[in-house]
PyMOL CGO cylinders between C-alpha atoms (Angstrom):
from pymol import cmd
from pymol.cgo import CYLINDER

trace = [
    CYLINDER, -93.52, -97.67, -18.28, -95.52, -96.31, -21.30, 0.3, 1, 1, 1, 1, 1, 1,
    CYLINDER, -95.52, -96.31, -21.30, -94.75, -93.06, -22.88, 0.3, 1, 1, 1, 1, 1, 1,
    CYLINDER, -94.75, -93.06, -22.88, -97.11, -90.25, -21.80, 0.3, 1, 1, 1, 1, 1, 1,
    CYLINDER, -97.11, -90.25, -21.80, -99.65, -89.44, -24.39, 0.3, 1, 1, 1, 1, 1, 1,
    CYLINDER, -99.65, -89.44, -24.39, -98.87, -86.44, -26.48, 0.3, 1, 1, 1, 1, 1, 1,
    CYLINDER, -98.87, -86.44, -26.48, -101.27, -83.58, -26.53, 0.3, 1, 1, 1, 1, 1, 1,
    CYLINDER, -101.27, -83.58, -26.53, -103.36, -83.19, -29.70, 0.3, 1, 1, 1, 1, 1, 1,
    CYLINDER, -103.36, -83.19, -29.70, -101.72, -80.80, -32.17, 0.3, 1, 1, 1, 1, 1, 1,
    CYLINDER, -101.72, -80.80, -32.17, -103.76, -78.14, -34.11, 0.3, 1, 1, 1, 1, 1, 1,
    CYLINDER, -103.76, -78.14, -34.11, -103.35, -79.02, -37.81, 0.3, 1, 1, 1, 1, 1, 1,
    CYLINDER, -103.35, -79.02, -37.81, -100.85, -76.73, -39.56, 0.3, 1, 1, 1, 1, 1, 1,
    CYLINDER, -100.85, -76.73, -39.56, -102.70, -74.71, -42.27, 0.3, 1, 1, 1, 1, 1, 1,
    CYLINDER, -102.70, -74.71, -42.27, -100.81, -72.70, -44.90, 0.3, 1, 1, 1, 1, 1, 1,
    CYLINDER, -100.81, -72.70, -44.90, -101.96, -70.45, -47.70, 0.3, 1, 1, 1, 1, 1, 1,
    CYLINDER, -101.96, -70.45, -47.70, -100.50, -70.61, -51.21, 0.3, 1, 1, 1, 1, 1, 1,
    CYLINDER, -100.50, -70.61, -51.21, -101.64, -67.66, -53.40, 0.3, 1, 1, 1, 1, 1, 1,
    CYLINDER, -101.64, -67.66, -53.40, -100.95, -66.98, -57.00, 0.3, 1, 1, 1, 1, 1, 1,
    CYLINDER, -100.95, -66.98, -57.00, -102.45, -65.81, -60.23, 0.3, 1, 1, 1, 1, 1, 1,
    CYLINDER, -102.45, -65.81, -60.23, -102.28, -69.30, -61.83, 0.3, 1, 1, 1, 1, 1, 1,
    CYLINDER, -102.28, -69.30, -61.83, -103.33, -68.04, -65.34, 0.3, 1, 1, 1, 1, 1, 1,
    CYLINDER, -103.33, -68.04, -65.34, -103.01, -71.04, -66.10, 0.3, 1, 1, 1, 1, 1, 1,
    CYLINDER, -103.01, -71.04, -66.10, -101.69, -73.30, -63.53, 0.3, 1, 1, 1, 1, 1, 1,
    CYLINDER, -101.69, -73.30, -63.53, -98.44, -75.16, -64.39, 0.3, 1, 1, 1, 1, 1, 1,
    CYLINDER, -98.44, -75.16, -64.39, -96.73, -78.29, -63.36, 0.3, 1, 1, 1, 1, 1, 1,
    CYLINDER, -96.73, -78.29, -63.36, -94.40, -76.05, -61.21, 0.3, 1, 1, 1, 1, 1, 1,
    CYLINDER, -94.40, -76.05, -61.21, -97.35, -74.74, -59.34, 0.3, 1, 1, 1, 1, 1, 1,
    CYLINDER, -97.35, -74.74, -59.34, -98.62, -78.46, -58.66, 0.3, 1, 1, 1, 1, 1, 1,
    CYLINDER, -98.62, -78.46, -58.66, -95.12, -79.27, -57.49, 0.3, 1, 1, 1, 1, 1, 1,
    CYLINDER, -95.12, -79.27, -57.49, -95.13, -76.45, -55.03, 0.3, 1, 1, 1, 1, 1, 1,
    CYLINDER, -95.13, -76.45, -55.03, -98.49, -77.63, -53.77, 0.3, 1, 1, 1, 1, 1, 1,
    CYLINDER, -98.49, -77.63, -53.77, -97.08, -81.24, -53.24, 0.3, 1, 1, 1, 1, 1, 1,
    CYLINDER, -97.08, -81.24, -53.24, -93.99, -79.77, -51.49, 0.3, 1, 1, 1, 1, 1, 1,
    CYLINDER, -93.99, -79.77, -51.49, -96.11, -77.64, -49.20, 0.3, 1, 1, 1, 1, 1, 1,
    CYLINDER, -96.11, -77.64, -49.20, -98.20, -80.79, -48.24, 0.3, 1, 1, 1, 1, 1, 1,
    CYLINDER, -98.20, -80.79, -48.24, -94.94, -82.33, -46.97, 0.3, 1, 1, 1, 1, 1, 1,
    CYLINDER, -94.94, -82.33, -46.97, -94.48, -79.49, -44.57, 0.3, 1, 1, 1, 1, 1, 1,
    CYLINDER, -94.48, -79.49, -44.57, -98.12, -78.51, -43.63, 0.3, 1, 1, 1, 1, 1, 1,
    CYLINDER, -98.12, -78.51, -43.63, -101.21, -80.57, -42.82, 0.3, 1, 1, 1, 1, 1, 1,
    CYLINDER, -101.21, -80.57, -42.82, -103.56, -78.45, -44.93, 0.3, 1, 1, 1, 1, 1, 1,
    CYLINDER, -103.56, -78.45, -44.93, -103.24, -76.05, -47.74, 0.3, 1, 1, 1, 1, 1, 1,
    CYLINDER, -103.24, -76.05, -47.74, -105.51, -73.40, -49.03, 0.3, 1, 1, 1, 1, 1, 1,
    CYLINDER, -105.51, -73.40, -49.03, -104.67, -72.47, -52.64, 0.3, 1, 1, 1, 1, 1, 1,
    CYLINDER, -104.67, -72.47, -52.64, -105.82, -68.90, -53.27, 0.3, 1, 1, 1, 1, 1, 1,
    CYLINDER, -105.82, -68.90, -53.27, -106.35, -67.81, -56.99, 0.3, 1, 1, 1, 1, 1, 1,
    CYLINDER, -106.35, -67.81, -56.99, -105.70, -64.22, -56.74, 0.3, 1, 1, 1, 1, 1, 1,
    CYLINDER, -105.70, -64.22, -56.74, -107.29, -61.64, -59.08, 0.3, 1, 1, 1, 1, 1, 1,
    CYLINDER, -107.29, -61.64, -59.08, -107.95, -57.98, -59.57, 0.3, 1, 1, 1, 1, 1, 1,
    CYLINDER, -107.95, -57.98, -59.57, -111.58, -57.40, -60.60, 0.3, 1, 1, 1, 1, 1, 1,
    CYLINDER, -111.58, -57.40, -60.60, -110.64, -54.08, -62.06, 0.3, 1, 1, 1, 1, 1, 1,
    CYLINDER, -110.64, -54.08, -62.06, -107.98, -55.56, -64.34, 0.3, 1, 1, 1, 1, 1, 1,
    CYLINDER, -107.98, -55.56, -64.34, -108.96, -57.08, -67.68, 0.3, 1, 1, 1, 1, 1, 1,
    CYLINDER, -108.96, -57.08, -67.68, -106.92, -59.41, -69.95, 0.3, 1, 1, 1, 1, 1, 1,
    CYLINDER, -106.92, -59.41, -69.95, -106.77, -62.65, -68.04, 0.3, 1, 1, 1, 1, 1, 1,
    CYLINDER, -106.77, -62.65, -68.04, -106.72, -65.77, -70.17, 0.3, 1, 1, 1, 1, 1, 1,
    CYLINDER, -106.72, -65.77, -70.17, -109.01, -67.75, -67.78, 0.3, 1, 1, 1, 1, 1, 1,
    CYLINDER, -109.01, -67.75, -67.78, -111.56, -66.54, -65.18, 0.3, 1, 1, 1, 1, 1, 1,
    CYLINDER, -111.56, -66.54, -65.18, -110.83, -67.01, -61.49, 0.3, 1, 1, 1, 1, 1, 1,
    CYLINDER, -110.83, -67.01, -61.49, -113.56, -69.68, -61.42, 0.3, 1, 1, 1, 1, 1, 1,
    CYLINDER, -113.56, -69.68, -61.42, -112.05, -71.56, -64.36, 0.3, 1, 1, 1, 1, 1, 1,
    CYLINDER, -112.05, -71.56, -64.36, -108.63, -71.45, -62.64, 0.3, 1, 1, 1, 1, 1, 1,
    CYLINDER, -108.63, -71.45, -62.64, -110.06, -72.75, -59.44, 0.3, 1, 1, 1, 1, 1, 1,
    CYLINDER, -110.06, -72.75, -59.44, -111.59, -75.71, -61.34, 0.3, 1, 1, 1, 1, 1, 1,
    CYLINDER, -111.59, -75.71, -61.34, -108.38, -76.44, -63.21, 0.3, 1, 1, 1, 1, 1, 1,
    CYLINDER, -108.38, -76.44, -63.21, -106.34, -76.60, -60.02, 0.3, 1, 1, 1, 1, 1, 1,
    CYLINDER, -106.34, -76.60, -60.02, -108.92, -78.78, -58.24, 0.3, 1, 1, 1, 1, 1, 1,
    CYLINDER, -108.92, -78.78, -58.24, -108.98, -81.10, -61.20, 0.3, 1, 1, 1, 1, 1, 1,
    CYLINDER, -108.98, -81.10, -61.20, -105.07, -81.32, -61.35, 0.3, 1, 1, 1, 1, 1, 1,
    CYLINDER, -105.07, -81.32, -61.35, -104.45, -82.20, -57.61, 0.3, 1, 1, 1, 1, 1, 1,
    CYLINDER, -104.45, -82.20, -57.61, -103.87, -86.02, -57.00, 0.3, 1, 1, 1, 1, 1, 1,
    CYLINDER, -103.87, -86.02, -57.00, -107.06, -87.73, -55.71, 0.3, 1, 1, 1, 1, 1, 1,
    CYLINDER, -107.06, -87.73, -55.71, -105.26, -88.93, -52.52, 0.3, 1, 1, 1, 1, 1, 1,
    CYLINDER, -105.26, -88.93, -52.52, -104.38, -85.27, -51.66, 0.3, 1, 1, 1, 1, 1, 1,
    CYLINDER, -104.38, -85.27, -51.66, -107.59, -83.39, -52.44, 0.3, 1, 1, 1, 1, 1, 1,
    CYLINDER, -107.59, -83.39, -52.44, -108.92, -83.76, -48.89, 0.3, 1, 1, 1, 1, 1, 1,
    CYLINDER, -108.92, -83.76, -48.89, -105.94, -81.75, -47.67, 0.3, 1, 1, 1, 1, 1, 1,
    CYLINDER, -105.94, -81.75, -47.67, -106.33, -78.91, -50.15, 0.3, 1, 1, 1, 1, 1, 1,
    CYLINDER, -106.33, -78.91, -50.15, -108.99, -76.27, -50.61, 0.3, 1, 1, 1, 1, 1, 1,
    CYLINDER, -108.99, -76.27, -50.61, -108.92, -74.06, -53.73, 0.3, 1, 1, 1, 1, 1, 1,
    CYLINDER, -108.92, -74.06, -53.73, -110.70, -70.74, -53.69, 0.3, 1, 1, 1, 1, 1, 1,
    CYLINDER, -110.70, -70.74, -53.69, -110.64, -67.33, -55.48, 0.3, 1, 1, 1, 1, 1, 1,
    CYLINDER, -110.64, -67.33, -55.48, -110.08, -64.04, -53.60, 0.3, 1, 1, 1, 1, 1, 1,
    CYLINDER, -110.08, -64.04, -53.60, -109.45, -60.48, -54.81, 0.3, 1, 1, 1, 1, 1, 1,
    CYLINDER, -109.45, -60.48, -54.81, -108.20, -58.86, -51.63, 0.3, 1, 1, 1, 1, 1, 1,
    CYLINDER, -108.20, -58.86, -51.63, -104.85, -58.85, -49.69, 0.3, 1, 1, 1, 1, 1, 1,
    CYLINDER, -104.85, -58.85, -49.69, -103.48, -62.39, -49.17, 0.3, 1, 1, 1, 1, 1, 1,
    CYLINDER, -103.48, -62.39, -49.17, -101.82, -61.91, -45.80, 0.3, 1, 1, 1, 1, 1, 1,
    CYLINDER, -101.82, -61.91, -45.80, -104.84, -60.61, -43.79, 0.3, 1, 1, 1, 1, 1, 1,
    CYLINDER, -104.84, -60.61, -43.79, -106.96, -63.25, -45.59, 0.3, 1, 1, 1, 1, 1, 1,
    CYLINDER, -106.96, -63.25, -45.59, -104.57, -66.08, -44.57, 0.3, 1, 1, 1, 1, 1, 1,
    CYLINDER, -104.57, -66.08, -44.57, -104.70, -64.81, -40.95, 0.3, 1, 1, 1, 1, 1, 1,
    CYLINDER, -104.70, -64.81, -40.95, -108.48, -64.88, -40.96, 0.3, 1, 1, 1, 1, 1, 1,
    CYLINDER, -108.48, -64.88, -40.96, -108.26, -68.57, -42.08, 0.3, 1, 1, 1, 1, 1, 1,
    CYLINDER, -108.26, -68.57, -42.08, -106.11, -69.41, -39.11, 0.3, 1, 1, 1, 1, 1, 1,
    CYLINDER, -106.11, -69.41, -39.11, -103.02, -70.02, -41.37, 0.3, 1, 1, 1, 1, 1, 1,
    CYLINDER, -103.02, -70.02, -41.37, -99.60, -70.45, -39.68, 0.3, 1, 1, 1, 1, 1, 1,
    CYLINDER, -99.60, -70.45, -39.68, -97.59, -69.46, -42.87, 0.3, 1, 1, 1, 1, 1, 1,
    CYLINDER, -97.59, -69.46, -42.87, -97.79, -68.26, -46.40, 0.3, 1, 1, 1, 1, 1, 1,
    CYLINDER, -97.79, -68.26, -46.40, -96.26, -70.37, -49.24, 0.3, 1, 1, 1, 1, 1, 1,
    CYLINDER, -96.26, -70.37, -49.24, -94.64, -68.90, -52.33, 0.3, 1, 1, 1, 1, 1, 1,
    CYLINDER, -94.64, -68.90, -52.33, -92.87, -70.56, -55.26, 0.3, 1, 1, 1, 1, 1, 1,
    CYLINDER, -92.87, -70.56, -55.26, -89.65, -69.05, -56.32, 0.3, 1, 1, 1, 1, 1, 1,
    CYLINDER, -89.65, -69.05, -56.32, -87.46, -69.45, -59.45, 0.3, 1, 1, 1, 1, 1, 1,
    CYLINDER, -87.46, -69.45, -59.45, -83.99, -68.71, -58.04, 0.3, 1, 1, 1, 1, 1, 1,
    CYLINDER, -83.99, -68.71, -58.04, -82.59, -67.35, -61.30, 0.3, 1, 1, 1, 1, 1, 1,
    CYLINDER, -82.59, -67.35, -61.30, -85.47, -64.64, -61.70, 0.3, 1, 1, 1, 1, 1, 1,
    CYLINDER, -85.47, -64.64, -61.70, -87.70, -64.23, -58.63, 0.3, 1, 1, 1, 1, 1, 1,
    CYLINDER, -87.70, -64.23, -58.63, -85.51, -63.77, -55.50, 0.3, 1, 1, 1, 1, 1, 1,
    CYLINDER, -85.51, -63.77, -55.50, -85.65, -60.00, -55.15, 0.3, 1, 1, 1, 1, 1, 1,
    CYLINDER, -85.65, -60.00, -55.15, -89.30, -59.75, -55.90, 0.3, 1, 1, 1, 1, 1, 1,
    CYLINDER, -89.30, -59.75, -55.90, -90.27, -62.76, -53.69, 0.3, 1, 1, 1, 1, 1, 1,
    CYLINDER, -90.27, -62.76, -53.69, -88.21, -61.41, -50.71, 0.3, 1, 1, 1, 1, 1, 1,
    CYLINDER, -88.21, -61.41, -50.71, -89.73, -57.93, -51.16, 0.3, 1, 1, 1, 1, 1, 1,
    CYLINDER, -89.73, -57.93, -51.16, -93.22, -59.51, -51.22, 0.3, 1, 1, 1, 1, 1, 1,
    CYLINDER, -93.22, -59.51, -51.22, -92.42, -61.50, -48.08, 0.3, 1, 1, 1, 1, 1, 1,
    CYLINDER, -92.42, -61.50, -48.08, -91.31, -58.42, -46.28, 0.3, 1, 1, 1, 1, 1, 1,
    CYLINDER, -91.31, -58.42, -46.28, -94.43, -56.55, -47.30, 0.3, 1, 1, 1, 1, 1, 1,
    CYLINDER, -94.43, -56.55, -47.30, -96.62, -59.38, -46.05, 0.3, 1, 1, 1, 1, 1, 1,
    CYLINDER, -96.62, -59.38, -46.05, -94.69, -59.36, -42.75, 0.3, 1, 1, 1, 1, 1, 1,
    CYLINDER, -94.69, -59.36, -42.75, -95.84, -55.78, -42.26, 0.3, 1, 1, 1, 1, 1, 1,
    CYLINDER, -95.84, -55.78, -42.26, -99.52, -56.74, -42.89, 0.3, 1, 1, 1, 1, 1, 1,
    CYLINDER, -99.52, -56.74, -42.89, -99.39, -59.91, -40.84, 0.3, 1, 1, 1, 1, 1, 1,
    CYLINDER, -99.39, -59.91, -40.84, -96.27, -59.88, -38.47, 0.3, 1, 1, 1, 1, 1, 1,
    CYLINDER, -96.27, -59.88, -38.47, -96.93, -63.32, -37.06, 0.3, 1, 1, 1, 1, 1, 1,
    CYLINDER, -96.93, -63.32, -37.06, -97.23, -65.00, -40.52, 0.3, 1, 1, 1, 1, 1, 1,
    CYLINDER, -97.23, -65.00, -40.52, -93.98, -66.14, -42.00, 0.3, 1, 1, 1, 1, 1, 1,
    CYLINDER, -93.98, -66.14, -42.00, -93.47, -66.78, -45.70, 0.3, 1, 1, 1, 1, 1, 1,
    CYLINDER, -93.47, -66.78, -45.70, -92.04, -70.15, -46.78, 0.3, 1, 1, 1, 1, 1, 1,
    CYLINDER, -92.04, -70.15, -46.78, -90.29, -69.94, -50.23, 0.3, 1, 1, 1, 1, 1, 1,
    CYLINDER, -90.29, -69.94, -50.23, -90.08, -73.17, -52.15, 0.3, 1, 1, 1, 1, 1, 1,
    CYLINDER, -90.08, -73.17, -52.15, -88.29, -74.02, -55.29, 0.3, 1, 1, 1, 1, 1, 1,
    CYLINDER, -88.29, -74.02, -55.29, -89.46, -76.36, -57.88, 0.3, 1, 1, 1, 1, 1, 1,
    CYLINDER, -89.46, -76.36, -57.88, -87.32, -79.23, -59.25, 0.3, 1, 1, 1, 1, 1, 1,
    CYLINDER, -87.32, -79.23, -59.25, -84.97, -78.75, -62.15, 0.3, 1, 1, 1, 1, 1, 1,
    CYLINDER, -84.97, -78.75, -62.15, -87.48, -80.06, -64.62, 0.3, 1, 1, 1, 1, 1, 1,
    CYLINDER, -87.48, -80.06, -64.62, -90.17, -77.48, -63.60, 0.3, 1, 1, 1, 1, 1, 1,
    CYLINDER, -90.17, -77.48, -63.60, -88.14, -74.54, -62.37, 0.3, 1, 1, 1, 1, 1, 1,
    CYLINDER, -88.14, -74.54, -62.37, -88.23, -72.72, -65.62, 0.3, 1, 1, 1, 1, 1, 1,
    CYLINDER, -88.23, -72.72, -65.62, -91.99, -72.95, -65.98, 0.3, 1, 1, 1, 1, 1, 1,
    CYLINDER, -91.99, -72.95, -65.98, -94.35, -69.97, -65.56, 0.3, 1, 1, 1, 1, 1, 1,
    CYLINDER, -94.35, -69.97, -65.56, -97.94, -69.17, -66.45, 0.3, 1, 1, 1, 1, 1, 1,
    CYLINDER, -97.94, -69.17, -66.45, -96.40, -66.59, -68.92, 0.3, 1, 1, 1, 1, 1, 1,
    CYLINDER, -96.40, -66.59, -68.92, -94.31, -69.37, -70.60, 0.3, 1, 1, 1, 1, 1, 1,
    CYLINDER, -94.31, -69.37, -70.60, -97.39, -71.51, -71.02, 0.3, 1, 1, 1, 1, 1, 1,
    CYLINDER, -97.39, -71.51, -71.02, -99.50, -68.61, -72.35, 0.3, 1, 1, 1, 1, 1, 1,
    CYLINDER, -99.50, -68.61, -72.35, -96.99, -67.38, -74.81, 0.3, 1, 1, 1, 1, 1, 1,
    CYLINDER, -96.99, -67.38, -74.81, -96.02, -70.80, -76.31, 0.3, 1, 1, 1, 1, 1, 1,
    CYLINDER, -96.02, -70.80, -76.31, -99.80, -71.41, -76.73, 0.3, 1, 1, 1, 1, 1, 1,
    CYLINDER, -99.80, -71.41, -76.73, -100.68, -68.09, -78.22, 0.3, 1, 1, 1, 1, 1, 1,
    CYLINDER, -100.68, -68.09, -78.22, -97.59, -67.09, -80.14, 0.3, 1, 1, 1, 1, 1, 1,
    CYLINDER, -97.59, -67.09, -80.14, -96.31, -70.57, -81.21, 0.3, 1, 1, 1, 1, 1, 1,
    CYLINDER, -96.31, -70.57, -81.21, -99.40, -72.71, -81.13, 0.3, 1, 1, 1, 1, 1, 1,
    CYLINDER, -99.40, -72.71, -81.13, -97.66, -75.26, -78.74, 0.3, 1, 1, 1, 1, 1, 1,
    CYLINDER, -97.66, -75.26, -78.74, -98.41, -76.84, -75.54, 0.3, 1, 1, 1, 1, 1, 1,
    CYLINDER, -98.41, -76.84, -75.54, -94.88, -77.91, -74.27, 0.3, 1, 1, 1, 1, 1, 1,
    CYLINDER, -94.88, -77.91, -74.27, -95.20, -81.53, -73.08, 0.3, 1, 1, 1, 1, 1, 1,
    CYLINDER, -95.20, -81.53, -73.08, -95.03, -81.81, -69.35, 0.3, 1, 1, 1, 1, 1, 1,
    CYLINDER, -95.03, -81.81, -69.35, -95.65, -78.00, -68.81, 0.3, 1, 1, 1, 1, 1, 1,
    CYLINDER, -95.65, -78.00, -68.81, -99.29, -78.49, -67.61, 0.3, 1, 1, 1, 1, 1, 1,
    CYLINDER, -99.29, -78.49, -67.61, -101.58, -81.09, -66.25, 0.3, 1, 1, 1, 1, 1, 1,
    CYLINDER, -101.58, -81.09, -66.25, -104.09, -82.95, -68.50, 0.3, 1, 1, 1, 1, 1, 1,
    CYLINDER, -104.09, -82.95, -68.50, -106.98, -80.85, -67.14, 0.3, 1, 1, 1, 1, 1, 1,
    CYLINDER, -106.98, -80.85, -67.14, -105.17, -77.60, -68.02, 0.3, 1, 1, 1, 1, 1, 1,
    CYLINDER, -105.17, -77.60, -68.02, -104.13, -78.86, -71.36, 0.3, 1, 1, 1, 1, 1, 1,
    CYLINDER, -104.13, -78.86, -71.36, -107.81, -79.77, -72.16, 0.3, 1, 1, 1, 1, 1, 1,
    CYLINDER, -107.81, -79.77, -72.16, -108.83, -76.13, -71.05, 0.3, 1, 1, 1, 1, 1, 1,
    CYLINDER, -108.83, -76.13, -71.05, -106.16, -74.65, -73.29, 0.3, 1, 1, 1, 1, 1, 1,
    CYLINDER, -106.16, -74.65, -73.29, -107.15, -76.69, -76.25, 0.3, 1, 1, 1, 1, 1, 1,
    CYLINDER, -107.15, -76.69, -76.25, -110.76, -75.80, -75.79, 0.3, 1, 1, 1, 1, 1, 1,
    CYLINDER, -110.76, -75.80, -75.79, -109.81, -72.09, -75.51, 0.3, 1, 1, 1, 1, 1, 1,
    CYLINDER, -109.81, -72.09, -75.51, -107.55, -71.94, -78.51, 0.3, 1, 1, 1, 1, 1, 1,
    CYLINDER, -107.55, -71.94, -78.51, -109.02, -74.70, -80.72, 0.3, 1, 1, 1, 1, 1, 1,
    CYLINDER, -109.02, -74.70, -80.72, -107.33, -75.26, -84.04, 0.3, 1, 1, 1, 1, 1, 1,
    CYLINDER, -107.33, -75.26, -84.04, -104.73, -72.67, -83.28, 0.3, 1, 1, 1, 1, 1, 1,
    CYLINDER, -104.73, -72.67, -83.28, -102.87, -75.39, -81.26, 0.3, 1, 1, 1, 1, 1, 1,
    CYLINDER, -102.87, -75.39, -81.26, -100.93, -78.22, -82.84, 0.3, 1, 1, 1, 1, 1, 1,
    CYLINDER, -100.93, -78.22, -82.84, -101.54, -81.69, -81.97, 0.3, 1, 1, 1, 1, 1, 1,
    CYLINDER, -101.54, -81.69, -81.97, -100.55, -83.45, -78.66, 0.3, 1, 1, 1, 1, 1, 1,
    CYLINDER, -100.55, -83.45, -78.66, -97.04, -84.09, -79.68, 0.3, 1, 1, 1, 1, 1, 1,
    CYLINDER, -97.04, -84.09, -79.68, -95.75, -80.63, -79.02, 0.3, 1, 1, 1, 1, 1, 1,
    CYLINDER, -95.75, -80.63, -79.02, -95.13, -79.84, -82.68, 0.3, 1, 1, 1, 1, 1, 1,
    CYLINDER, -95.13, -79.84, -82.68, -96.01, -76.43, -83.90, 0.3, 1, 1, 1, 1, 1, 1,
    CYLINDER, -96.01, -76.43, -83.90, -96.80, -74.58, -87.05, 0.3, 1, 1, 1, 1, 1, 1,
    CYLINDER, -96.80, -74.58, -87.05, -95.86, -70.91, -86.76, 0.3, 1, 1, 1, 1, 1, 1,
    CYLINDER, -95.86, -70.91, -86.76, -93.10, -70.01, -84.36, 0.3, 1, 1, 1, 1, 1, 1,
    CYLINDER, -93.10, -70.01, -84.36, -93.04, -66.90, -82.33, 0.3, 1, 1, 1, 1, 1, 1,
    CYLINDER, -93.04, -66.90, -82.33, -90.45, -64.11, -83.18, 0.3, 1, 1, 1, 1, 1, 1,
    CYLINDER, -90.45, -64.11, -83.18, -87.27, -64.51, -81.07, 0.3, 1, 1, 1, 1, 1, 1,
    CYLINDER, -87.27, -64.51, -81.07, -87.79, -60.97, -79.88, 0.3, 1, 1, 1, 1, 1, 1,
    CYLINDER, -87.79, -60.97, -79.88, -90.96, -62.29, -78.15, 0.3, 1, 1, 1, 1, 1, 1,
    CYLINDER, -90.96, -62.29, -78.15, -89.57, -65.51, -76.92, 0.3, 1, 1, 1, 1, 1, 1,
    CYLINDER, -89.57, -65.51, -76.92, -91.71, -67.15, -74.41, 0.3, 1, 1, 1, 1, 1, 1,
    CYLINDER, -91.71, -67.15, -74.41, -90.56, -66.65, -70.77, 0.3, 1, 1, 1, 1, 1, 1,
    CYLINDER, -90.56, -66.65, -70.77, -88.17, -63.96, -71.76, 0.3, 1, 1, 1, 1, 1, 1,
    CYLINDER, -88.17, -63.96, -71.76, -89.80, -61.44, -69.43, 0.3, 1, 1, 1, 1, 1, 1,
    CYLINDER, -89.80, -61.44, -69.43, -88.83, -62.76, -66.01, 0.3, 1, 1, 1, 1, 1, 1,
    CYLINDER, -88.83, -62.76, -66.01, -91.31, -62.18, -63.25, 0.3, 1, 1, 1, 1, 1, 1,
    CYLINDER, -91.31, -62.18, -63.25, -92.40, -63.90, -60.03, 0.3, 1, 1, 1, 1, 1, 1,
    CYLINDER, -92.40, -63.90, -60.03, -94.02, -67.31, -60.52, 0.3, 1, 1, 1, 1, 1, 1,
    CYLINDER, -94.02, -67.31, -60.52, -97.47, -66.48, -61.49, 0.3, 1, 1, 1, 1, 1, 1,
]
cmd.load_cgo(trace, "trace")
């Protein structure tokens, strides 16, 4: 006797929102981890049109993430920019969950508070907190920006080739060569990554 045919299942869609200025290898690892749980993922580049000072425009960040996703996974990922509230937007897309990356040494309180706020906005939409591996868990966009702007360094393995190319185009001769060596070093009082904040 053959097994009864299982009913078709609606693909599970999740939304992963962040500032991604710029995207790091930690962000890309969270995307890979989310795709092991969900069938499809919408990566939302969040931005505030009234706030200046971003290193890259939302459109540039969308292009960098698109170019950084493995070819065999791109059909399962859509990258877009959005300036409104994430939870209602995710509901409008038919998402079943929100995904957030979390550094356990720095982000727990802020990420749990954000998850609770999103629960008020979208009660039926849970938040899934994912942690990057040991080699990437320290990474943040702030770390990448500060090592580039203050130290003239792109730390090997911190960003994808597409993001490294964008950083080199943006900073030009200010950055050292591709070996991670640097000229001027930042003051220890402004050490990259010293100001902990949720994964951005």
